[in-house]
C-alpha positions in Angstrom: -4.9 -11.3 18.0 -2.1 -13.9 17.4 1.2 -11.9 17.2 2.3 -13.9 14.1 -0.9 -12.8 12.4 -0.9 -9.2 13.7 2.7 -8.6 12.5 1.8 -9.1 8.8 -0.8 -6.2 9.2 -3.6 -8.5 7.9 -5.9 -5.6 6.8 -3.2 -3.8 4.9 -2.1 -7.1 3.3 -5.7 -7.9 2.4 -6.3 -4.5 0.8 -3.1 -4.9 -1.3 -4.1 -8.4 -2.4 -7.6 -7.2 -3.3 -5.9 -4.5 -5.3 -4.1 -7.1 -7.4 -7.3 -9.1 -7.9 -9.2 -6.0 -9.0 -6.4 -5.0 -11.3 -6.5 -8.5 -12.8 -10.3 -8.5 -13.2 -10.5 -5.1 -14.9 -7.6 -6.2 -17.2 -9.7 -9.2 -18.4 -8.7 -12.0 -16.1 -11.6 -14.4 -15.4 -9.7 -17.6 -14.4 -10.3 -18.1 -10.6 -7.0 -20.0 -10.3 -5.0 -17.1 -11.6 -6.9 -14.7 -9.4 -6.2 -16.9 -6.4 -2.5 -17.0 -7.3 -2.4 -13.2 -7.6 -4.2 -12.8 -4.3 -1.7 -15.1 -2.4 1.4 -13.6 -4.1 0.5 -10.1 -3.1 -0.9 -10.9 0.3 2.3 -12.8 1.3 4.8 -10.3 -0.1 3.0 -7.5 1.6 3.0 -9.4 4.9 6.7 -10.2 4.4 7.5 -6.6 3.9 5.5 -5.6 7.0 7.5 -8.0 9.1 10.9 -6.9 7.6 9.9 -3.3 8.2 9.2 -4.0 11.9 12.4 -6.0 12.2 14.5 -3.0 11.1 12.3 -0.5 13.0 12.6 -2.3 16.3 14.3 0.6 18.1 11.9 3.2 16.6 8.9 1.2 17.5 10.0 1.0 21.1 9.1 4.7 21.1 6.4 5.0 18.5 4.5 1.7 18.8 5.7 -0.3 21.8 2.6 -2.5 21.7 3.6 -4.2 18.4 4.7 -7.9 18.5 8.4 -7.2 18.2 9.0 -4.3 20.6 6.6 -5.9 23.1 8.6 -9.2 23.1 5.8 -11.4 21.7 8.0 -12.4 18.8 11.8 -12.7 18.8 13.6 -10.8 16.1 15.2 -13.9 14.6 11.8 -15.6 14.4 10.4 -12.5 12.6 13.2 -12.5 10.1 12.7 -16.2 9.3 8.9 -15.7 9.0 9.4 -12.8 6.6 11.9 -14.9 4.5 9.4 -17.8 4.1 6.6 -15.4 3.1 8.8 -13.9 0.4 9.5 -17.4 -0.9 5.8 -18.2 -1.0 5.0 -15.0 -2.8 7.7 -15.5 -5.4 6.5 -19.1 -5.9 2.9 -18.1 -6.6 4.0 -15.2 -8.8 6.1 -17.7 -10.9 3.0 -19.8 -11.3 1.3 -16.9 -13.1 3.9 -15.8 -15.6 7.4 -14.5 -15.9 6.2 -10.9 -15.8 4.6 -11.3 -12.5 7.6 -13.1 -11.2 9.9 -10.2 -12.3 7.7 -7.7 -10.5 7.6 -9.8 -7.3 11.4 -10.1 -7.4 11.8 -6.3 -7.9 9.4 -5.5 -5.1 11.1 -8.0 -2.8 14.4 -6.3 -3.3 12.8 -2.9 -2.8 11.1 -4.1 0.4 14.6 -5.0 1.8 16.2 -1.7 0.7 13.2 0.3 2.0 13.1 -1.4 5.4 16.9 -1.3 6.0 18.1 1.9 4.3 15.4 4.1 2.7 12.3 4.2 4.9 13.3 7.4 6.7 15.0 9.1 3.8 13.5 12.4 2.8 10.4 11.6 0.6 12.1 8.5 -1.0 10.6 6.1 1.6 7.1 7.6 0.9 7.6 7.2 -2.8 8.6 3.6 -2.5 5.6 2.6 -0.4 3.3 4.4 -2.8 4.9 2.5 -5.6 4.1 -0.7 -3.8 0.4 0.4 -3.6 0.3 1.3 -7.3 2.2 -1.9 -8.3 -0.6 -4.1 -7.0 -2.7 -3.0 -9.9 0.2 -3.3 -12.3 0.7 -6.9 -11.0 -2.9 -7.7 -11.9 -2.5 -6.1 -15.3 0.7 -8.1 -16.0 -1.4 -11.3 -16.1 -3.0 -10.3 -19.4 -0.6 -7.4 -20.3 -3.7 -5.2 -20.8 -2.9 -1.8 -19.1 -5.7 0.3 -20.7 -7.3 0.9 -17.3 -4.4 0.1 -15.0 -2.3 2.9 -16.5 -4.8 5.4 -15.1 -5.8 3.9 -11.8 -2.2 3.0 -10.7 -1.1 6.7 -10.7 -4.3 7.6 -8.8 -3.4 5.0 -6.2 0.1 6.4 -6.0 -1.1 9.9 -5.4 -3.6 9.0 -2.7 -1.1 6.8 -0.9 1.6 9.5 -1.0 -0.7 11.7 1.0 -1.5 8.9 3.4 2.2 8.0 3.9 3.2 11.6 4.7 0.5 11.8 7.3 1.9 8.6 8.8 5.3 10.2 9.1 3.7 13.1 10.9 2.3 10.6 13.4 5.7 9.1 13.9 7.6 12.3 14.3 8.3 11.9 18.0 10.3 8.7 17.6 11.9 9.8 14.3 13.2 13.0 15.9 14.8 11.1 18.8 16.7 8.9 16.3 17.6 11.9 14.1 15.9 10.6 11.0 15.3 12.7 7.8 11.6 12.6 7.2 9.5 15.2 5.5 7.8 16.6 8.7 11.2 16.9 10.3 12.7 18.6 7.3 9.9 21.1 6.5 7.8 21.1 9.7 4.5 19.5 10.5 2.3 22.2 9.0 4.1 22.2 5.6 4.2 18.4 5.5 0.4 18.4 6.2 -0.2 20.8 3.3 1.9 18.6 1.0 0.0 15.5 2.0 -3.3 17.3 1.5 -2.1 18.3 -2.0 -1.4 14.7 -3.0 -4.8 13.5 -1.8 -6.5 16.5 -3.4 -4.8 15.6 -6.7 -6.0 12.1 -6.5 -9.6 13.3 -5.9 -9.5 15.8 -8.8 -8.2 13.2 -11.2 -10.5 10.4 -10.0 -13.1 11.0 -12.7 -10.6 10.3 -15.5 -11.4 6.6 -15.9 -15.1 7.6 -16.5 -14.4 10.5 -18.9 -11.9 8.4 -20.8 -14.7 5.9 -21.4 -12.9 3.1 -19.5 -15.3 2.8 -16.6 -19.0 3.4 -16.4 -21.2 5.8 -14.4 -21.4 3.3 -11.4 -17.7 3.9 -10.9 -18.2 7.7 -10.8 -21.0 7.3 -8.2 -19.1 4.9 -5.9 -15.8 6.8 -6.1 -17.6 9.9 -5.0 -18.2 8.2 -1.7 -14.5 7.5 -1.4 -13.6 11.1 -2.4 -15.9 12.4 0.4 -14.1 10.2 2.9 -10.7 11.4 1.7 -11.9 15.0 2.0 -13.3 14.4 5.5 -10.0 12.8 6.5 -8.0 15.9 5.8 -9.4 17.7 8.8 -8.7 14.8 11.2 -5.6 13.8 13.2 -2.9 11.6 11.5 -4.1 8.5 13.4 -7.7 9.0 12.3 -6.5 9.8 8.7 -4.9 6.4 8.5 -8.1 4.6 9.4 -10.4 6.7 7.3 -8.2 6.6 4.2 -7.9 2.8 4.5 -11.7 2.6 4.3 -11.7 5.0 1.4 -9.3 2.8 -0.5 -11.5 -0.2 0.0 -14.4 1.7 -1.5 -12.2 2.8 -4.4 -11.5 -0.9 -5.2 -15.2 -1.6 -5.2 -15.7 1.4 -7.5 -13.1 0.0 -10.0 -14.7 -3.4 -9.9 -18.3 -2.2 -10.4 -17.2 0.3 -13.0 -15.8 -2.4 -15.1 -18.4 -5.2 -14.5 -21.7 -3.5 -15.2 
C-alpha cells in the first residue's frame, strides 16, 4: 500500500466518513451534494488526525508499530506534518460549504486533534474520552446539517460507549511501548486485568442500550435485527486478544452503521 495512503488509516477514515453520512441521512438529508461534502470533510479530518497522531507518536511507534510509514522511514516527519495540514484545510473547506455549524464542529475537532496528539493521548482516560468523542461527533456532524438530533442524540452516546471500550483495549495492546516511555494510560495505572474489565463494561453498556432507538420508536424492527448481529460480534470480541478485538469491533461498527441506515429507511 502507498505509504501516503496507509498513514491516513483509510479504513478508519472511511468508517468515520460513513458515520457522518449515515448521521446526515437519518437526520433527513437527501441532497447528494451535501452528503458528499460531509463525507469528504470527515474523511479528510480523520486522515489528518491520524497523520498528526503518528507524527507525535514517532518514538512510541518505533517500539509498538515499527512497520508504520513514519517509523519505517517511508515518509519523512516534515512531509507528514505538511500532508496533515493540507488535509485539515480541505476538511474545513468542505465543512464550511455545508453550513456554519459544521464548520464550527470541524474547527473544534481540528484543535482537539492537535491537543490530543501532542499532549493528551497518553493521559489517564482523557485520551480515550477524546477519541470516543471524535467517533460520536461524526453522527453529530451529520445531524448539524439539518439540526435534527432526534435520533442522533441516542446513537451518538451509543457510539461513544462502544468506542471507549475499543480504545481501552488498544491501550492494552500498546502497553509495552507506553511503559518504556513512562506514560499514564489506564492499563498502566490499574493493571491489564482491571483495564480489560472496564473496557468490557463500556462495550456491554453499549450492547444493553442498543435497543433504545427501536423502543423509542425512532428506528424500525430491521434496525433491531441487524444491530443484534453487531452485538454478537461485540460480545465475541470480548474473549479475544486486544489485536483481534480491534479488527472485530471495526466490523461490528460497520454493521451498526448499516443498522442505523436500514432502521430509518424502511
